[in-house]
Structures are given as structure tokens and as C-alpha cells.
N, C-alpha and C positions, 0 to 999 in steps of 0.2 A: 261458480261455474253453472252454465245452463246445459242440462243433459236431457236428451230425448230417448226414451225406450219405445220400440215398436214391436208388437207381437200380434199374431193372428188368433186372438181370443185368449181367454183365461179359464178354460174348462175344468181345471183341477189337476193337471199333470205336474211332473217334477220340474220340467223346464219353466213352466209358468210360475210355479212357486219361487224358483230362483230369481226370476225377473222381479216379482213383487218384493222379495227380500232385498235385492240389490237397490231397488228404488228407495225403500225405507232406510237402508244403511247409508246410501249416498246423501239422502236428504239430511240425516242426522249429522253428517259431517259438514253441513252448511251449504249444500248445493241446491239449486232450483231444478226440480225434477218434473218432467211431463211424461205421461204414459199413454200411448195411443194403441187401442185395440182395434183390429180390423174385423172383428165380429162382436155382436152384442151378446156375449156369454162371459160370465164372471163368477167363479166359485170362491174367490178369495176376497177378503175385505181389503179395500184400498186404503193404505195409511193416510191419515189426516195430513193435509198440506200438499199432497201430490196432485198435480193437475191430471185428471183422468178423462180421456175423451174416446168415444167410440166412433169410428169412421166406417159406416156400413155401405154395402153395395145393394141398391134396391132395384137394379135392372132385372127385368123379367122377360126380355125379348128372346125369341127362339135362338138367336145366334150369340147369346150372352157368353157362352163358354169360350168362343173364339176370341172375343175381345176382352176377356175378363182381366187379365193381368195389366194391360195398358189402361183400361178404364179405372181399375182400382188404384193404380199408381197416380192417376190424375186426381182422384178424390183425396188421396193421401197428400199429394203436393199442395192441394188447396188448403187442407187443414194445417199443414206445417207452415205455409206462407202466412196464414192468419195468425198463428201463434207467434211467429217471429215479428210480424208487424206490431203486435200488441206488447210483446215482452222482450224482444231482442233475439239476435241470432243464437242458435244452439252451438255450444262449443264441442260437444260430442254427441253422436247419434249411434245407437246400437239397434241392430235388427236381429230378431230372435225367431228361430224355427224356419224350416225350409220354405214353407208356403209364403211366409212373410218376406223372406229373402228374394223370392221370385218377383214379388211385387215391387219391393224396394229398389231392385236393380233397374227397374224401368222408370224410376224417378228422374225428373229433369231438373230438380232444384237442389238435391242433396249433393254436397261436395264429397268426392272420394277421399279427400284428405282427412276428414274427421268422421267418416262413416266406417263403422266396424260391424262385420257379420259374425254373430256369436253362434258357433256350432256346438250343439248340446248332445249330439249322438254320433254313432258310427254310421256315416252316410252310405258307405259301400254295402253294409249289411241291411240297413233299413230300406234302401231304395233300389239296390241291385241284386240282393240275395235271392229273390224269387224270379228274376228275369233271365232270359237266355237269348242268344243270337242277336239279331238286328235290334230287337226291343231293348236289350241290355246296352248295346252300343249307343243307341240313340239317347237313352236316359243318362248314361255316363257322360255323353257329350253335353247334354243340357245342363247337368250339374256343374261341369267344368266351366261352361260359359258364364255361369252366375258368379263363381268364386275366383276364377283365374285372375291374378294380379290385384286382388282386393285385400283390404285389411281384415284379418281374421283373428277372432278370439276362439281358442279351442279349450273346452273345459277339462281336458286331460291331455297328457302327452300322447296317448294312444289315438285320440281324435285327430290331433295334428298329423301324426304319422299316417293315419288312414287317408287323409287328403292327399298327401304327397305320394305314398307308395301304391295305393289302390285306385286313386282317381286322377293321378298325375296333375294335381293342382299345386301351383307355386304362388303363394300369396305375395302381395307387396310387402306386408308385414304380418308376422305370426306371433301372437302372444298366447302363452299357455297360462290360463288363470282358472284355478279350481273353483268349484261352487262354494258359495258362502253359507255360514251357519251362525245364527244368533245363539251362541252357546248358553248364555245366561237364560234366555227365554226357553230354550229346549229343556234345560235342567228344571226350570220352574214348572213347565207344563207336565213334565214327567212325574212330578210329585202329586198330581191329581189322583183321586181314587181310581182303583183298578178292579174290575170285576173278577179278574183271575189272580189277584195278589195272593201269595201263599201257596199257589199250586205250581207243580212242575209242568212246563209246556214249552214247545218250540214255536217260532213265529216266522211268517213270511209276510212282508208288506209290499204290495204292488198290485196294479190293475190286472185284471184277467185279460191277457193278450198273448198271442202265440210267441212273441219274443221273450216273454217272462218265463216260459216253459214250466208252467204248473204241472204238466205231465211228468217231466223229469223230476221235479220236486217230490211228487207223491211216490214215484217209483224208488227214488233214492231213500226217502223216509221209510218206506216199507222194507227196503234192503238193510237199512241201518240197524233194525231190531230195537230201536228206541221205543219204549212204550208210552212215554209222556206224549200227551196230545199235541197235534200240530194245528196252530191257529192261523187261518188265512185272512188277512186284512186287506180289503180292496174291493173295488167294484168292477163291472164289465157288462157286456151284453149277456142276456139270459142264456143264449145257446152255448157260449164259451164256459160259463159257470156250470151249466148242466153237464157238459162233457167231463169236467173235472169231478163233479159229484158221481157221475157214472163210473169213472176210473177208480175212485175211492172204493166204490162197491166191488168192482172187479178185483181189486187188490186186497179185499177183506180188511180195510182199515177205516171204513166209513165212520165207525163209532168213535174213532180217535181224531178225526179231521173236523175242525170247527170253522164254519164259514161265518165270519163276523162282519162282513160287508164293509162299507166305507166308514171310517172313524175320523171325525173332525180333529180329534186329538189322539193320535195313535201312540204317543210317547209313553204313557203309563203301561200300556200293553207291552211295548218294547222293553221298558225298564225291568219289568217283572218276569220276562221270559228267561229261560235258561240258555237259549241260543237263537240267534236270527240266521236264517238261511236265504241266500240269493242264488237262484238257479237259472239265470237268464242266458240267452244266446249272445246278447251284446248289451252294453250299458255305456252311454256316453261318459258318465261319471260313476254313479252308484251312491246316490245321496243316503239311502237307507243304511248303508254300512257305516258311514260316519255318524249318523244319528244313533245307531245301536251302540257304537263304542263310546259316544258321549254319554249315553245312558248307563254305561257300565255293563253292557250285555255283549258277550262274545259273539262273533259272526263267522260264518262260513260262506264262501262264494265259489262259483265256477270261475275258471280262468278264461273268461269270455273276453272278446275284443272290447276295449274301453278302459274305464278307470278303476274297476274293482281290484285288479291285481296291484295297481299303484297304491291304492288306499291301504290294503292289507300289508304290503311290503313296507310302506312308510310307518305303519303301526307296529312293525316287528312281528307280524303274524303270518309269515309265509307258509307255516304248516296248516293254515286254515284255507288254503287255495286248492280247489279240486279241478280235475280235468272236466271236459265237456261231455260227461256221460254219467248215468245214474249210479254205476258201480263205484266210481271214484268219489262222487258226491256223497253217496251213502256211507262210505268209509270215513270221510271227513266229518260228517254229522256225528257218527258214533264216537270217533276219537276225541273231538273237541267237546262233545257233551260229557264224556266221561272224565276228561282232563282239561277243564277250562283254563285258558291262559290268563296271566295277569294283564290288565289293560292299563297302559300308561296314558292317562287323559292329557298329559302335558303335550304329547305328540300331536294331539288334535287341534292345538292352538293355531296351527298353520292354516286352518280353515275358518278361523274367526271372521265374523262379518266385517269388522273394521279393517282387518288386514287385507281381505280380498277387495273391498271397495277401494282402498288406496291403490291397489294394483290397477284397477280399472281407471282411476283418475289420472294415473301417470301416462295414460295413452294420449292425453291432450298435450302434444308436443308442438 
């Protein structure tokens, strides 16, 4: 089967990692995979054998923003047409991330029959949460125009429900397919040396972004009374990181908060942690929760819109779900840290790479 993945760049986020993992997994199952990036940025190694192509927009005219989507769609169409002339028609096409979807919807050569839009997040929170009045109404309408009546892959049940309940979007077909994990590879990477091995500490893995709510995390950690250090793994802009450092000082926990920055292989740090904490306002899926449980590390999460609640319920860890406030999260941190649950890794097999890839491949009907 010939499969095309399209994404607006590969700068290092969770959705981008999912796309690369899917490409690798579907190729291993004997499929011919092409990956088109709409920006020349790539933080992930592209697996050998996958056709990777960057389709960039070089327009610098003053009115470029007005014509951007249609112009970039034409460039994308040209690239797809060339690939299909050389190697044959694509059987399945997947568009990933909202900016990509806006461009892909203006394509004139892609058939809606085999085109699927993959929704990786809670769109109502990400794109409407900070908007009000007419601005909110207009953005909601624009989002609906893109996805209404289209084939949709949602990475969690909550993502699919958000489209229907909060955005009034009714897909032509809706498939709920969780994110994939190369379990054997994660377990192997987790065995690498770890600078904090043998020490008690908690960990949070995620970029510094308002939706990740590092402020809630630090306040909850301070309220928990847990004295083991809190390691923060992730990058972000300097101002966001400095705000969190300042908050740590205000809460008198600065000496116990470790800023470890971006880690190419975070799995050893996750494996040796006593507890992983997710404090977000929303998560399309919640990759780091699955990764923690695969590493044998207990996890606590806010009951945020998205996949985290589904993941912890499926793992039999409903007691590890906190409400969306620091008091509740702090209590769950304290409780789970003092009484860590047994983790049944067999329950995580539902997220295995081959299993998830097979679900994607069945969309070719």
C-alpha cells in the first residue's frame, strides 16, 4: 500500500513524534511511505527507506498572508502529482495538525475518499479557549468549515467528542485510534545510564507552554509536602521558563526544582523517577503517561479534556486522576507517592506500534 503523511514541519512536538513513529511502523509492515513536511524544520531522524520531502513556501510579497493557504496548497498539489507520476497513486493520505489541515483542504487533487484528517488535540481548548464574542464565533466557523463532512482520525475518544459536542462537527467517518508506541524500543532506551539513578525524585516531561500548566504543577508540588526533588524535562522560550523559575523562588521550593532542559532520550529519567506528574489544561492524548507506565513509573494526571483520563482508567489507575486545581493535584501527588500502585504492563499492549498501525491500515476500504 502507498501511504502519504503530510505535516506542517517536525520541530519536536508530541504529534510530530507520533507521525514519524507511524511512518516507521507502517513501513515495517511492508508499505511504501512518503512524508511531506510543509516547513524545513526537522528535529527527528527520518527512518531509512521513507521518502521524505520538504515543500516550502518562498513567497515574500507584501500580500503573501492573504494568499498563503491557496498558494501553499498549489505547491503541495504539485509535489503530490510528481510523486504519483513517478511511483503511483496513494492509497491513503493523512493530514496532521491544524495548520496542515487548512492547507490540505484547499487541495484540488486529493480525493476525499482516501484523505483522513488526524486530530491530535482538543481543538476547542487550543483554538477557542482564549477567544470571545465575534472572534470566537468566526474561528469556530472556520474550524468547522475544514472538518465538516470529512474523514477524521481522533487520537482519543475525548478528541472525537470535542469535535461533535463543542464544535458541532459531524465527520463523514470518525475513527478513534490512539497514539502508537514502539514498546520494545522504549524499554531498550530506558535502560541507558541515568544521572539521577538511585535518587528519589518526581518528574514532569513537557515543553514550557501555558497549556502544560507548570504553574499548577509547582503549586501542587509545594502543597503535597513531598520533599523529593521535582525534575522538569523540556524546553520552551526563555520568558516562559523564567516565569516558572521565579515561581519556584516565591514558593520556597527552588532548591528542589531541577530544570533539566530538552533530553533526546528522556526514558531513563522517567524510569528511575518515583512518580511522573501531568498538570495540563488539555491533552489530545497524553503520550508521556503511557511512556511512564511502560517504564514502570506510576503517574498522576489532572482530569483535563483529552486522553489522560482514558489512559489511566484503562490502566486501572482511577485513583491517580486529580481535578483541575493545585489542591487536588497536590493531594494525588502525595497519595500516589506514598502508596504507589502496581502497574500491569500487559494493559499497555493496546498501544503497541503494530496494533495501532493495523488500525490505520484498515481505513483503506
